[in-house]
N, C-alpha and C positions, 0 to 999 in steps of 0.2 A: 100469079100474076109476081113480075119480080116490080119492085120499086122503082130501079132505075131501067125499065125500059125505051127504048127509043121515042116514044110518043108524052113518056114523062105521066101517063094515069096513072101508076103506081103510087106516085109522089101527091097522087089528089087523098089517094084512100088514106097514105101517111097524115096527110095534112086534115085532111075530116076527122080520123081517129085523136087524132093528140089535139085539135082543135087549137085555141089559141098561143100552147104551152110554146109551140116555135112557130118558126116564121119558114119557108121553105122556096128557094129560090133556084129555079133551073135556069142553065147558060146558057149561052153558042158556043164554044170554044174558037167554031170557027167567023163566025162575027165578033170577037172578041176577045186577039190572040195573044194581047200586055197583057190582060184579065189572069187567062188562061194560065200564062209564064207567071203573073206574080205570086201563082198559086200553087206553078207546078205539079202542075194538069198536064202528062204526059201519056196516061189510056182511060178512055173511056170504059163504061161510066165509071167516073168518080163522084164522092161526098164527101164534101167537107163540115164538119160537127164545130159550129162554130160553139161561144161561150165569154157576152160582153165580152163582144165583135174581135174576141184571141183566137184563135183556132186549136181548136181541144183533143182533136182527133179523125182523122180522116179512112174512109175505105174504099178500097181500089175493086172494080168488079163488082159483079149483081151482088145486092142480097135481098133473102125473098123478102119480100113487104113483111110477114108478122113477125120476122126476128127482125128487117128494123125498126120494128116499130120497141119492140122489149128491147135491143141495143139501146137508141134513143129516150127510152124510158127510163136506164140507169142513169143518164145525168141528168135528170131532174132533177 
């Protein structure tokens, strides 16, 4: 399963695995184009990691769910 599939179900797996350690938000770039522009989202899927409200890293493209969980744990 991709963490970044079209219906976002992979992110549910990530959130379940990581519990209260992270907050997961999925944004509709067509509905919120100004926000997409603000965060320079030009291709989908794009995942942005924020730490204490500041952008810490981003992932462009698909990352398999187990790898995404492993990647995110490095920042905790």
